[in-house]
N, C-alpha and C positions, 0 to 999 in steps of 0.2 A: 458548906457542902455544895451549894450552888456555884461558888467560885471555883471549886475543884473540878466540877463537871464542865464548867465553861472553859477552864484552862485545858482540860483534856481534849475537849472538842476542838479547841483552837489549834492545839498541837497536831491532832489528827488531820485537820483541814490543811494546815501548812505542809504537813508531810505529804498529803495527797497532791497538793500543788507542785511540790518539788519532784514528784514522779513524772510530771509531764516532760515530753521530749520534743525536740525540734521537728517540725513538719514542713513540707514544701509550701503550704499555704502561709504558715507563720513566717517562714524565711522571707517571703516576698511581701510582707507587711512591715518589715523592719525599715527604719529610717536610714538614709545614706548621707553621711556627713561630708560636706566639702568646705574646707576652711577658706575664708575670703581675706583674712588679714587681722592685724592688731590695730585697734582704733588709734586715732591721732594722738590721744592723750596717754596711750600706753596702758590703760587700765582695763580694757575690754578686748575680748576676742569676738570677731564677727564671722559668722558661718552660715551656710545654706544647708537645709535638709530636704532631700528629695524622698518622697514616699510613694511607692508604686501602688496602683489600684488594679487588682485583678479584674474587678467588675468593669471598670472603664478602660482597661487595657492601656493605661498610660500612667505617668508619674506626675505629681504636682510638687512644687517647691515652695518653701518659705525661708525667709532670712531672719536671723536672730543676732542679738548682741548679748554677751554674757560677761559679767564681771570676773576678772581673773582671780581676784582675792576672795571669791565666794559670793554667791547670790543667785538670783533666779534669772533665767534667760528671758529676754523680751523680744517679741516679734517686731520686725521693722519692715516698712514698705520700700525703703531705699537705703543704700549705703553711701550715697554721694557725700553727705556731710560727716560721715563716720571715718572713712578711710582716705588716705592719700591716694590721689589718682595718678598712677604711673604714666598715663597717656597724655597728661597735661605737662607741657614743658616746665622745667624748674622755674623759669621766669614768669610763667603764667600766660604767656602771649600766644601759645599755639597748642593745638590738639593733634595727636597722631592717632590713626585708626586704620582699619583695613576693610577693603571691599573686593568682591569678585567682579572681574571685568572680562568681557568677551574679547578675545584676541585672535584666535585662529578660526578659520572656516572648517567645519566638520560635517554638518548636515547637508543633505542634498539641496535643500532650499537656500543654503548659504552660497552654493555654487551656481544654482539655477533658480533665480528669483521667480521665474514663471511657473515653477513646479512646487508650489507651496504645500501641497498635500503629499509630497513624496516622503517616504520614511526610510532613510538610508543614512549611514554614517561612513565617511571616507577618511582613511588614515594613510599617512606616508611614513609612519614610524611607530615604534612601540610606545609604551605609556598610553595606550588607547583606553585602558581602564586601570583603576587603582583602588585596592582594598575592596570597596563595594559600590563604586561609582564609575560610570563611563565618562571618558574625557569628551566634553562637549565644546572644547575650545575656550573654556573659561579658566581664569587664573586668579589666585589671591594676590592682591597688590596692596602695598602700604601707601597711605595718603597722609598729608598733613594740611592743616588750614589754620587761619587766624582764629583765635578764641573769641569770636563775636558772631552774633546772629547773621545768617545769610552769607557767611564767608565761603568761597569756593575752595574745593580740595585740589591739591596738587599730587599727581601720581609720581612717586619718587622712583618707581621701577620703570618709568618711561615707556610703557606699552610693551614690555618684554614678555615673551611666552614662557615665563617661569613664575614660581610661587614664592610668596612670603605673606603670611605664615605658610610653613610647609604643610602639604597635604600628606596623609589625611587627618592628622591629630594636632597640628600646630595651632597655637592661639596667639594672643597678644604678648606672650612671653618671648615671641620671636622678634620683637622690636622694642627698642628703648631710646630714650633721650640721652644725649651727652649731658654732663653736669652743667655745662655753660649754655645749654639750649641752642647751640649753634649747629648741631648735627643730629642725625638720627642713625642709629645702628640697627641693622636687620640681618636675619639669617635667610639665606636662599641657596638653592642648588641651581645655578644658572646654566642648566642644560635642558634640552628638549628631546622628545621622541625617544629613539633607541638609546641615545647617550644618557638620557635621564634614567632609563630603566636598568642600566648596567653599572651605575655609579652611586656612591654614598658621599660624594665630595660636596658637602655644603660648606659655605664660607660665611664669614661675618663681614658685611659691607658697611661703609660709613658714607652717608649722603650729607653734603654741606648745603645748608639752606641758602646762604648768600650767593654761592657760585653755581649751585645745581650740579656740581661734580660728585662722582662716587669713586671711592677707592676700596680695594679689597684688602681687609686687615689681616687675612689668614691665607693668603695666596700660596704660601709655601707648603701648607699642609694638605694632603690628598684625601683624608678621611673626613668624618663628621667634625664640624665646628658648630657648637650650639650653645644655647642658654647664656647669652651675654649679660653681664652685670657690671656695674661700677662699684668699686670699693668706696667706703666712706671718704677716702682721700682722693678719689677720682681715677683709680687704676682699673683699666678694662680687664675683666676676668671672664673666662668661659670654660666650657667642657670640650675636650678634644679627643678624637680617636685618630690614630695615625694612618691606618691602611684603607685605601679606597676599596669599596666593595665588601668590607667586613663589618656588618652591622653590629656585631657583638664584641668588637675589639675592646681592649682595656680603655676605660674612660678616665681621663686625667683632668686635673684642674690647672689651667694656665693663667698666669697673671702677667700683664704687660706693664712693666715698671720702668719709667724713663727710657722707653723705646726698646727694652730688652724683655723677651718672653722667658718666664721661669715656670717650669713644670713642677708644681709642688708635690705631686703624688707619683713622680716617675719611679722612685725607688721603693714604693709601697706595693705589696703584692695583692692588689685588689682593684676594684673598679667602682667608680663613683656614680651614684644615682642623681643626686641634686645637692646644691650647696647654698650657703648663706654666710655673708660676712658678719663678724662681730662688730658692735657699734664703734669700737675704738680702732678698727682696721688692722688689728694685730694678728688676727687668726681667722680661719674659715672653718665653719662647721659644715659637715656634709653627711649624707646618708649613704650607706653601702651595705651589701649583703655580707654576712659573716657567719659561718658555721650554722646554716639553716635558719637564720634570722636576718632582719635588717636593723642596723644600729646606727647611732650618731657617733661620728668621729670628729676630731679637730686636727687641724694642721696649722702650724705657725707660719707667719709670713715675714721673712727676714729682710726684705728689700734687697739691696745689693751688698749687704754685710756678709761676713763669713760665718754668721750664726747658723748652726745646723738646722735643717728642716726635719721636723719630727711629726709623725702621724700617731695620734693616740685615740684609743677607743673611749668614748665618753659614757655611753649607756650599755647595759648588759642585762640579758634576761630572755626568757622564752616568749618573746613577743616581737612584733615588727613596728619600727618607727617609720612612718610613711611620708609625712609632710613636715617640713620645717616652716612654721608659721611666723615665728619671730621671737624676740626677747621682750619681756616685761620685767624690768629690774634685773634681778639675778636669775629669773626663771625663763627657761626655754619652753616655748609653747609649740606643741607638736600634735599630730594625730598618731594613734596607736591601735593595732589590731592584734588578735591572736586567732588560732584556729577555731575558737569557740565564740569569739566576739567580733562583731562588725566595728568599723572605725569610730572612735570617739576622740574628743580633744582632751589632752593631758597637759599638765604643767610639770616640768622637771627642773629641779635645782641641782646643777652640776657640783656646786660646792658642798652641799649636804647629801647628795645622792638620794634625794627624796622625790617621790612621785605624788601627784594629786590629780584625780580625774575631775575635769571641769564640766564637760557635757555629759548628759545621761539620757540620750535619745532612746536607747533601747534597754536601759538597765532594768526597768520594771519588768519587761518581758523576760529577760534572762533570769531574773530572780524567781520566776515561776517554773523554771526548767531544771531538769537534771542533765548536766552537760557531760560531754565525753572527756576522757583523760588522754593527754598526749605524753608520750615517753620518747626519750632519745635512746637510740641503739647505735653502737659503733661496730661495724662488721668489717672483717678483713676480706678484700676483694681477691679475685684470682691472680692479680699481679702484685699482691702483697701490700696494697694501700688501705688506709683506714677510711671507711665510708660511713657518713651519718645516714641513718634511716629513722625517719619519724614513724612511730607506731601509734595509731589512734584507736583507743578502746571504747566500746559502747558505754552509754550511761548505765549505771548500776552493774558495772562489769563484775562477773563472778569467775574467778580463775579456775573453778571446778567444772565450768561448763565448756562446751566446744562451740566455736563461732565460725560461720563462713567468713572468708577473708579475701580482701581485694588488694591486688597489686595496682597502685596508682602510678601511671606513667606520665611525667610532666612534659609539657610542650616546650616550644622555644626554637631550637632545642637548647638554647643557652639562657633560659629563664630561671631565676632562682626559685627553689621550692622552700619557702620559709613559713613563718607564722602569719600568713595572710588569710584573708577571709573572702572566699568566692561565693557569689550568689548562684552559681551553677554547680561547680565541682566543690561542694561544701562538705568538708570532712566531718563536721559536727552532725550534719544531716545524715550522711552515710552511716556514721556510727550509731545514730539514733534509730536507724532501721535495722540494727542488729549485726552490723558488719565490723570486723577489725580491718583497719586500713594500714597498708604497708607503703610508705612513701619515701623511696630512696633518693638521696642527693647524689645521684649517679653522675658519671662523667658528663661534663658539659654544664654543670651548675656553677655560677659565680658564687663566691663566698668561701671558696676552699683553695684559693690561689689561682693565678692566671693560667698556669700549665694545666691544672685540672679542668678549668673552664674550656680551654682551647682543644683539648684532646678529642672532643667529639667531631670537630670539623673534619670532613672527608673520611670519617670512620663511623658513619651512622649505624651500621650493623655489626660493629666490632666489639671493643671492650665494653661499651655501654650495655650491650645485651647480656654479657656475663655479669655485669653489675646488677641488673634487674633480677636475674635468676639467683644470684648469690643472696640477694636481699630476701626474696620470697622463700627461698629454701631455709635460710637461717631462722626466720620468724615462724615458719611452718613447723619447726621442731618444738615450738612451745606447746605445752599440754592443752592450752585453751584454743588452739587452732584446729579446725576440722580439715585435715589434709585432703579429704574427698570433696571439699567444697571451696575450691580456690577459683577466683575470677581475676580478670585483668582488664583494666579500663584506662582510657586516655584520649586526649584531643591533640590535633595538630601534629607536632612531632610525636606526641604521646599516642596519637592515632596510628602513625607510622609504626611505632613500637608495638602496638597491638597487632597490626597486620603481620609484622615480621615475627613476633613471638609466636603467633598462631602457627607458623611453619616450623618452629624449632623447640617448642616447649616440652616435647616428649611426654605429653599427656598430664602435665602438671595441672593445667587449668581446665575447668569445667565449662567456662563461658568467657566471652570477650565482648567488649563494647568499644567501638572506635568512632570518634566524632571528628569530622573534617580532617581525616588523616591522609597522609601521603601513601598511596598504594603502588603507584608505578612511577619510579623516579624519572624515566624517560619522558612520559607524557606530562609529568609535573614540570620538567624543565621547559617543555614546549608550550605551556599554557599559563603558568604563574606570571604575575605582573611585575614583581620586583626581581628581575633576572639576576641582579648582583648577588642576591642571597644564594641561589642555586649555583652560580658560577663559583662562589667561594666554598660553600659547604659540600657540593658534589665534586668539586675539583675541576670543573670544566663542562663542556658540552658533550652530548652523547655521540656526536659524529667525530669526535677527536679520537680516532681509533688507536693512535700511538700514545695516548695519554693513559697510562696504566692506572693512575689514581682515579680518574674519572670513570674509566671502564669498569673498575671494581664497584663503583656506586651503581652503575646501570646494569650490573649482572649479579655479583655476589650479594650486594646489599640492597637489591631490588626485591620487595616483597612478592612481586608477581612470579618470581622464579621459585617460590616456595609453596604456591597454592596447591600443588599436588600432594602436599603433606598436611593440608588443612583437614581437620576432622572434628571440629568443636563449634558449637553454636556461636553465632556472632550477630550483634546488633550494630548496624552502620547508620550513622547520623550525618546529615549534610545540610548546610545553608546554601540556598540558591544564589545569594549575592556574595558568596565567598569567592573573591578573585585571587586570594593568596594561595589557597588550596582548592582549586576549582572543582565543580560538581563531578566532572568526569572521573576523579579519583575514587569517589564513593560509588559511582555507578559501576565502574569496572570491578570493584571489590564485591559489590552485591551480586552482580551478574555471575562472577566466578563462583561465589558461594552457592547460589541457587542452582547453577548448572552442575555443580558437583554434588548436589543433593544434601547440602549442609543446612540445618535449621538456621534461618537468617531472617532479618527484618530490616527494611529500609525506612528510616524516619527522615522525611524531607521537609525543610522549612523554606518555602520559596522566598520569603521576605527577609530572612536573616542573613547576616554575613558570617564571619569567622566565629562570631559569638551568637548568643540567643538573648535578645534585649527586650522583647515585648513581653509584658507580664503573663498573658495567657499562653503564649508560645512556651514561655519558661515553665509554666505549670504542666503543659503537655510533656515537655522534655523530662521533667522530674517524674511524672507518673509513668511514662514509658520506660525510663531508666530502671525504676524499682520493680515495675511489672515484669520486665525482662529478667531481672535477677531472680525474682520469685519463680518464674517459669523454668529457669535453666540452672539455678544454683541452689 
């Protein structure tokens, strides 16, 4: 009898635990996994886990080594003896590294040494600020030195006012050793000032140690050239976009074999995220968005033979593969996410089509939660195309109930909306708060063909807006959706979408939330730092009166022209250090809403950029987000 009572209590206890749902506080206690590589012996995966602390308002990191064939992760203080060091030359004689160096005079005291207390910055061209940082005349430069104590470094960029690694996000992946240790290859956009701000023309350069000379390996290509690697047989390989100024162009894999460049993905209707050679040098594995997910693909390398080049999808499922860490025997080691789970390390056997989860940083936490359910919907758009719409349902979903529903507008505008896991726009958390989420793969999303991806450029307020409304209208017809309680939320281009839909939604929505959104296309062109983006996506400058494409962006597709039709509460969020979509965009929107007498709130984060990165700020963001929805929806 005691055993029966104990078993009953245990089942009740487990059932109670399973009724817990995600909360903002719990979300920011989850560990965040960053893979570091496969160990030298091929038997272990090495990774880092960053864990945020809300109390201390920062994150702490620890490193671990984990047996690939099963076992317990062990914390390590250093990875120096565990991993091959890409920055040490293959012959072991040299080390390559990067440092920031002061090149240009910018501050008043640079020009006037007797005025050391002056506080002024002087610029003669654009690129005076980038992402979230003002240009102080400092540039990232690549150095090398002999691999011995006290050796002096040599600046291979020779004092130029350009960067390698590229700012703001480039790291040591922007430079590599040649297999013979005689040269260093690096990525750089060798432009400065205004020319830098209007171009995406990065190139791959090769610096020769013996002569000190540099050659441009990709001079003929005008768009991005990035991510250089050498094949196991010594063939230079990289990612390339063709068109200057188009940051979301099709990304292809290029191999230079015996002096001839071969585009391995030219005839494949997709775009590459990142890639890795097979150990035998016969194929390349790469990650790419496909139908609302990110999957692993492979492409064979034929050399100069007439063997056909074929791209094949390797993995498949409602999840994202994000990092190619490496091979261990027949197993491909990757990181994987889905809308309910943060990234963990997995092993995948392509021959057997089997998966094994290796790391379990957050498994115990997720096991205590009732999670949301994601569903695929395919909806016919107004121009007769098939569009994927992700629908995320609350935990313990009951189809007999009615739920408030949010249309989620993705940013980018050409960012994929896949099975990723955000620590801000977290679908699992939104669903846990009782909302159905409608997340359409509208025009501009990679993973549905190049044409679908490109259609949004110069058409920000066109077909994509019909895609949004078609998606929410279709899902709103479900019996479980409360049509009287529809909201619309989004950031960046998604914030633009919110501002635009606020003027054309015809009373569909009861509330709006826009984070760092573009409100005035004209002032956006005049203040954003990467001018190439607006040149391409807007079709040109606002003063080009004869440019009909551009003028449509600054009139018909400009949210400010629709403010007279605004009639719905709106929460507007802005980071003070966001130079991509500067603060004036949100200020203009909030001022317009207030002066029109519309219920509105301005949530301003002085220290944050286009994202919200500090733990306590993130908690305020989440609390205000759901507070607003409770007030207005």
